[in-house]
N, C-alpha and C positions, 0 to 999 in steps of 0.2 A: 834862459833869461839871465842877463847880467845883474849881479847883486850890487846894490849901491852901498856906499859907506854911510849914507844918510840913515840915522836911527829913526825908525818909525814908531816903535814902542819901547819905552824906557820904564821898566818896573823897578821901583826903589823901595826896598824894605817893606814889602807888602805883607801884612798879617791879616788873616781871617779867622777870628775866634767866635765860636758859637756858644752861647751861654747854656749851661745845664741847669734846669730849674726844678724845684721841688716844692711841694705844698698842695693842699687841697683847695683851700679858700684863697689864701694869699701866696702867690708864687714868690720864691726867693731864689736868687742865683747861688748855687752851691759849688760851681766850678765852671770850667770852659773846655770845649773841644778845640784844640789847637790844630785846626785843619791845615792852615798855611801859617807858618811862623817865621817870617823874615826871609823873603825871596828877592834877589836882585838879578835881573836879566835884561838883555837888550835884543830887539828883533830889528834887523835892517830891512830897509825897503826892498822888496823883490825877492826875499829869501824865504825858505821854509824852515821853521824852527820846530824840531820834534821834542816833545816832552814825554818822558817814559818813567815807569815805576810800577810797582805792584799795586793791586787794588788797596785803597785806603791811604795812599801816600799824599793825597791832596792835589793831584795834578788837574782833575776836573774842576775843583773849587778855584784853583788859581786861574784857569781859563775863564770861568764865570766872573771872577773878580776883575779881570782885565776889561770885560764888557760892562762892569758895574751891575751885573745881575745879582751878585753877592757883594754888597758894599764892603770894601776893606775896612777892617777894624783900625788899621794903622798903615801908613805908607802912601806912596804916590804911584799913579799909572799915567805917565806922560805919553799921550798919543798925538803925534804930529804937532807937538808944541803945546798941547792942552792937557791939563790934569783931569782925566776922566773921573777919578775918584772923588773930586770935589764938585762935580756937576750934579744937578738935581732937576726934576720937573721937565719943562719944555726944552731947556737947553740940552739936557742929557738925551732926550728923545730925538732931537735933531742931529746930535752928534752920532747917534747909533746908525745913521745911514752909512757911515764910513766903516763901521765894524759890524760884521754879521757872523752868525754861528750856524754850523751844520751839526745837528745833534746825532747821538749814538743810535737811537731807535727811530728809523724813518716813519714807522707807522704811528707811534704815539706823538710824534712832533708835527703831524699834519692833521688838521681838523677834518674828521670824516664826513662832516656835513657840508663841506665846501668842495666845489669842483676845482680842478687844477687851475682853470682860468681865474677863479675867485681868489685862490691862494696866492697866485703870483701878482694879481692886481692890488691886493690889500696893502702890501708894503709900498708899492709905487704910488698909490693914492695918498697914503699917510705922509709921504715925503714930497708930495706935489710934483711927481714925475709923469703924471698922466695928463696930456694936453687935450686929446680928443680920442674917440673910439677907434678911428682908423689907425692912428699912430700907435695906440696901445696894442691893438691886435698885431701889428707888424712887429712890435717889440717882443710880445709874447712868443710869436712864432720863431723869432731870432733866438730867444732864450732856449726854447725847446730843441731847436736844431743844434745849439752849442752843447747841450748835454746829451744829445743822441736820442731824442724822442720825437715821434711824429706830431704834426699839428693837430691830428685827431684826438690827442691826449687831453686837449684843453677842456673838452666837455665831459671827461670822465672823473671819477672820484678815487681817492687813495686806495680803497679796498679792491679796486679793479686792476691793480698793478702788482708786480712782483716786488720783493724786497729791494733788489738792485734798482728797479725803475723808480720806486718811491724815494730812494736816496738821491737819485738824479733830479727828482722834482724838488727835494729839499735843497740841493745845490743850486738849481735854477732860481728858487725863491731867494736864496742868499745873494745871487748875482743880480737880481732884478733892480736893486737900488744902487748899483755901481759902487760897491764897497772898495776900500783900500786894503782892509785886513779881514781875513776869514779865520775864525777859530773853529777848527774841526775836532769835535770831541768824539773820539773813537769812531771815525766815519765808516769803517768797514767791519767792525767787530761783530755786528749783527747780521752780516751777509755771508752767503756761501763762499767757500774758498775760490770757486771758479769765477765768481762775480767780483771778488775783492780786487783782483788785478785790473779789471776793467774800470772800476771806480777810481782806483789810485792813478791809473794812466789818464783818466779823464781830468782829475784834479791838476795833474801836471800840464796837460794841454791847455786848460783854462788859465793857468798861471801865465803861460807864455802869451796867450791871446789877449788877456785883459790886464796884464801887469799887476797881478795880485801878490799879496804877502800872506803867508799861512803860518798859523800856530797849530800844529797837529798834536793832539793829545792821544796817546795810545800806550798799550802795554805789549803789543806785538813788535818785538825788536826788528824782525825782518821787514815789516812794513815801514817802520821808521827809517831804517837804513836806506831803503829804496827811494824814499821821497824827500828826505831831509838834507839840508845843507849843514845845519848845526843841530846838536842834540844836547838836551839838558836832562840829567838823571835826578829824580826826586826820591827822597826817602823821608817819611814821617814829617811832611810839611816844609822841607827845605831842600835846596839843590845841593847834591853832594859831588857832582861832576858836570863839567860843560866843555865841549870841544867840537871841532868840525867832525862830521859824521865818519869820514874815513879814518881820522886820527883816533876817534873814540873806539871804533871797532878793531883797529889795528893794535892799539895798546891801551886797554882800560886800566886806569890807575887806582881808583877807589875800590876797596874790597867788595862793596855792595855791587858796583858795576861789573866787577869780575865774576861775581856769582850769577848775575843776570845773564851775562854773555855765555857762561858755561852751560846755561840751560837751553840755548838756541841749538836745535839739531843741525848737524852738518850732513849734507847728502852724499857722504862718502863713508862707507862702513869701516874702512881701515882707520881713517882719521877720527871718526866718532868713537871708536873703541879705545884709542890711545890718548885722546886729549884729556886735559884736566877737567874734572867735574867738582864743583863746589856746592855742597848741599848745606844750606843754612839750617841751623838748629833753632827750634822755637818759632813762635808766631810773631807777626808784626805787633809791637807794643801798642797799647791804647793811646790814641791822640789826646785823650783827656788827661793822661798821666804819663807824658813822655819821659824817657830816661834823662838823667842829668848828663852833662858833658856831651860827648859824641853820641848821637841818638842811635847809632848803629852798634855801639860797643857791646850790647847785650847779646848780639848774634855774630860778632866779628871774629873770624879765626885768627886774625893778626892783632888782636887787642893787647895793649901793653898796660902794665900796672900804673904807670904814670901818665897823667894828662887825659887819657881816653875817657875815664868816667868822671872827670871833674871839670875839664875845659872844653867848651864847644868850639870845634875847628871852624875857621872861616874859609870861604872859597878863595883859593890863591893860585898863582902861577908857580909851578914846581920847577926845580932846577935838576932836570934829568936830560941826559944827552939824547938828542933826536926828538924831544918833545917841544913843540912850538909854544910860544907865549900865549896863543889863543886857547890852550888846553889848561883848564883850571880844575882843581880838585880840593875838596874839603876833608883833608885827612892830615893828622899831625905827622904821620910816619910814612907818607907816600914815597919819598925817596928811598928810605930804608927797605920798604917792601918791594919796590921795583928792582933794587940791586940784589935782593936775596939775603940781605943782612938780617932781616926779621923773617922767620919762618912761620908758617901757619901751625896752629895747634888745635886740639879738640875743644869744642865748646859744649859745656854741660847745659842741658835744658833746665830752666828754672820754673818750678811749679808755682802758680799764682793762686793764692787763697782769696776768693771773692770777698770774704769778710774782712780781709786785711786792707781793703780799699777804703774802709770807713775811717774818717778822721774827725776831730773836733771842729776843724775849720770848715770842711766842705760837706760833711755828712756822707751818705752812701752814693757812689756813682752808679749810673745805669749800666746795664750789661752791653755787650757788643751790638745787639740789635738796636738799642737806643742810639748808640754812637753812630752807627751806620745810617740810621734814618736822619739824624741831625746833619751829618756831614754831606750825605748824598754823594759819596765818592767811591 
């Protein structure tokens, strides 16, 4: 499918902050979880944009913010000329016909009390797409055929299907209202490896057939490389690198992206033994208390004493031979790292004392379980 220069989704400075509350009788806000903290990206009509990063980086929250399932704390989400983030009530409900979501767990995203026919008809009825029973039945059969399921599946319930078949039902449900954009949140991570390729190929075929635009959220770099036209890499609530898929995998520039790429296994034992492996020290910092300056500097093997821990880098076009202007990276020293002028060094793990998180202004922050429950990422 030909990718248009027309921008379908324009995300401008989006932030999603979740309040951390404390109190028995009267709740008071003692801090925030900075799940998404200033993201700018554009998705062109007809393309597949892959969003990658380790668990907890905010990629799923960003996907939900684009649909306004998590209202942005700040920023704009311009979809086809309309700011989705500013819509509420009936106006938002009608606009959601154009933006649908395929969820990570196909079993929990389907109502077990409804048949497949009822699940598919629900969205069509909500948006006034059902004219009569005959036309509706023909449309349902068409949808099932598109996702590779027999018409007999209409009378069955979600528990009667395999994981891959349930995900196909979820995809058919998203297609039922003729959307322009589909946000696929880890669409194959809950499936067997043998089924993953089938679902990925199905998504590609449907994009060709229905002229769809995708935002694919995933942590599997092999999946993202196969399906994406462009890729954005997130770390702790912000984009650290963005490029065309082939360019990103050929020459990752940000230290975090290089570490991610080094973890992807290569099906050649000779190459696998000789290639560079970057093992990051320490855990992902808490999104409730992110590091100052560059948020990756606490784990970065190329960290410098100047700027890294005081100045937050902006996503920018770098001046490196052979790197196109569409390749952007948020690193102060990307050029020096690429040329070899700056060499990697050892990173010492920093022990964190839980009691040290208490402060006069914010009190005591909750532990990782609390943050994970709040952010849902």
